[in-house]
N, C-alpha and C positions, 0 to 999 in steps of 0.2 A: 504494500500500500504506500502511495506517495502522499506527502503532507504539503499543503499549499504554503508557500513562503509569504512573508509579510508584504509582498508587492501585489498579491492577488487577493485571496479571500480574507486575509487578516491585515488589512490596512489599518484597522483600528487596534489599538493596544489592548492586550488582554488585561482585564482588571483582576488582579490577584490579591486576595486578602490573606495576610500572614498572621496566624494566631501564635503569638510568642509566649511560650510557657516557661521562660527562664529570664532572669535579670541578674546577671552576675555582678555583684558589687565589690568583689575582691580587688585589691590593688594589683596583685600579681597577674590576674587573668582579665577581669572585667575592665580594668582601666587601661589595659595594654592592647586590647583587640576590639574590633566591632562586635556588636551583639549578634544573637542568633539570626534575627530577621535580616540584618545587613549582610551576613555571610551568605544567606540564600539569595539575596538580591545580587550579590557579586557572581554567584554561580549562574544565575539566569541571564544576567547582563552580559556574560561572555558569549552569548549566542546571538544569532541574527534576529530572532523574534524579540519584539519589544513588549515590556509589561508596564502597567501602571499599578503601583503598589499602595496598599493601605495596611498599616501595621495595627494590630489589635493587641493591647497589653493584657493578654489573658491571665498572665501571672498575677495581675492585680484585680482580676475579676471581669475584665472586659471581653465580651464575645459579641459577634455581629448581631444586631437586632433583627435583621431580615436577610434572607438568602439573596435577595435581589440587589443587595448593596454591592456585590462583586460578581464577576463571571465565574470565578473559581476560588477555592480556599486551600490553605495548607496549614498544618500544625507542626511546630518545631519540636526539637528535642529539649531536654531539661535534665538537670541532675536530680530533680525530684523523682520520687517513686510514684508511679501511677496507682500503686496499691494503697497509698496513703490518701487520706481525705484532705483536700485543699479547698480554699474558698471558691475556686472556680470549677471544681469537679462536676457538680450536678449540672451547671449551665453548659459546660463544655460537652458533656455526654449527651445532653438533650440536643445541642446544636449538631453533633455528629449524626444523631438519629434523624434529625430533620434533613440533613444533607443526603443521607441514604435514601429516605423516603421520596425526596424530590429528584434523586439522581443528579445532584449537584456535584461537579467535579471536586474531589477532596483528596489531597496528598498528605501522607503522614510520615514523619521521620523520627526514629528512635522513640521518645516519649509519645509522639503523635501516632506512630505505628501501633504502640501498645494501647493507647487511649481509644483508638478506633476499634481495635479488637474487643476491648472490654465493654465499650459502650454498645456494641452490636451483639453481645452475648457470648463472646469468646472468653478465653481464660488466660490470665497472666500470672506467672509465679516467679519467685526469686530462684535463680539458678543455684543448684547445689555446688557447682564448680566455682562460684564466686564471680568476680568481675571478668568480663571479656573485653580486653583493651588492645588496641594496636591497629594493624591493617589485617583484615580477614577477607578471604575470598568467598563471595556468595555464588553458589552454583545454581543456575536457573534451569528448572525442569520444564517449565512452561513458558512460551513466548507469546505475548500479546502483540497486536499489530503496531502499537506505538513504540515497541522496544526495538527501535532502529537507531543507529547501526546495531545489527544483531551481535550479541556476545553470549557465549555459553556460560561465562562467569565474569564477575567484576570484583577486583580487589578494592575494598572500601575501608575507610576509617570506622572503627567501632569503639564504643565506650558505654558499657551497660552491665547491670547486674540482674535486672528483671528481664523476662522474655515471654513472648506469647507461646503458650503450650497447647492451646486449642483454638482453632480458627472459628470465627462465627459461622453460622449456617449460611450457605449460599456463597461463601468466599472460596477463592481458588489459590492454592499454594503456588507461588511463582518460583521462589528460591530458598535454598537452605545453605547454611555454613557448617563447619565442623562443630562449632559450639552452640549453634542456634538453628534448630530445625525449621522454625517458621520465621525465616529472615526477611521474607517479602511476600506480600499477598495482594490480591485484587478482589473487587466485587463488581461484576459486570464490567462496564467501561467507565465507571464514575468514581471508583475508589482505587487507589494505588498506594502501597506503603513499602517502607524499608526500615529494618532495624538499624541500619548503618547511618553514617553521617557523611553524605556526599559533599556537604558544604565545608567540611573541615579542610584546613591547609596543613602542611607539614609543620609550619612554625607554630600554629595554634595548638595542634595535637601535642607537639613536643613540650609546649609550655604547660598545658593541662597535666600531662603525664609527670612532668618535673615536680609539680606541686601536689600530686596525689599519690605518687608511688610509695610513699612512706606508709600508706594505709593498706598496701597490697603485700602478699607474700613475695619474698625476694625473687623467686623464680618467675612468678607472673610478671613482675616489673621488668625483669631481664628479657623475657619473651616479647613483651610489648615494645621495648626499645629496639630489639633486633628486627622486629617486623617493620619498623618505620623506614628501613632501607629499601623496602619494596616499592614498586610503582603502584599508584592507586588511580582509579578511573572514575572519580566523582563527577567529572565533566560529562562522561558518557551517560551517567544516570541523570544528570541535569538535562541532557538532550531528550532522554526518554520521558522525563517529566513534562517537558514542553510539548512533546508529541502527544502525550496523554491528555493534557489540557485541550489541545487543539482538536483532537478526535472527539472528546466528550462534548466540546462546544459545537462542533460540526453536527453531531447527532442531535443535540438539543435544538439546534436551528432547524434541522430537517423535520423534527417532530413537533415543532411549534405550530 
C-alpha cells in the first residue's frame, strides 16, 4: 500500500494531541533535556509529513474534553507505574475507551502502551525479572499495512518494569522481545502501541541510565550499558506511526 505525501491528500497538517504523563523535575535529567512531548515532536518532525501539535499535561490531570479537538492522539511514557492510582487515571482510561469506541487514531508508548491495554480490559503486571533497560530488539510476527518500510525486527530503547501480560479482547499481537512478550499490539487500524521508547536518543538514555543504575543489580546495569553500543531504529517506528495516523484518517474520511 502506498501512502499519499503531504503534497497530495495531506496538504493540511495532521492535528496530533500528545497526552504527556510525565514531568521530570530533576536537575540531572529534567533540566538537561526536552520533555517527553518534545522528544516525540522531534521524532515526527524529522519526517516529511507535517503535524500541528497540542500538548495535554495529563500528568497534572488534563485530558482532551472532546475527541474532535484533534485528528489523532498519542500517550507518552512515564516513570510512573500504570498499576498505581494517579489523579489522572480514571479520566485517562475513560478517554482511551472513548477513542476505541469512536475508532479515533491512538498511539501509545511505554506507559501509554500499558494504559491502553489496561483501560480496554487487558492485564499489566510487574515483571519478575525486574527492570528491562537498554536497547532491545522487538521481533514483529504480524505486519500491518502502515508498517513500511517493512522490518522483521526493530532494535529500540526500553526502560520499564511493568509489562502487558494479557492483551485486551479484539487486539492483535504485533511484536515481542526477549523480555517482553506483548511488546507491540494493535486494535483494528485505530490503535497502535509499543512498549519501547522510539523517541529516546543515545544521550538521553545514557543520562537516565547514569542516574538510575544504582537502583539496579550490577549485572543488569552492565547489560544495559553494553546494549547502548547497538544501533537503534526509533526513526523507523516514527515513520510507521505517521503511516498509521494517515491510514486511520484516510479510513475515517472514507467512512464519513
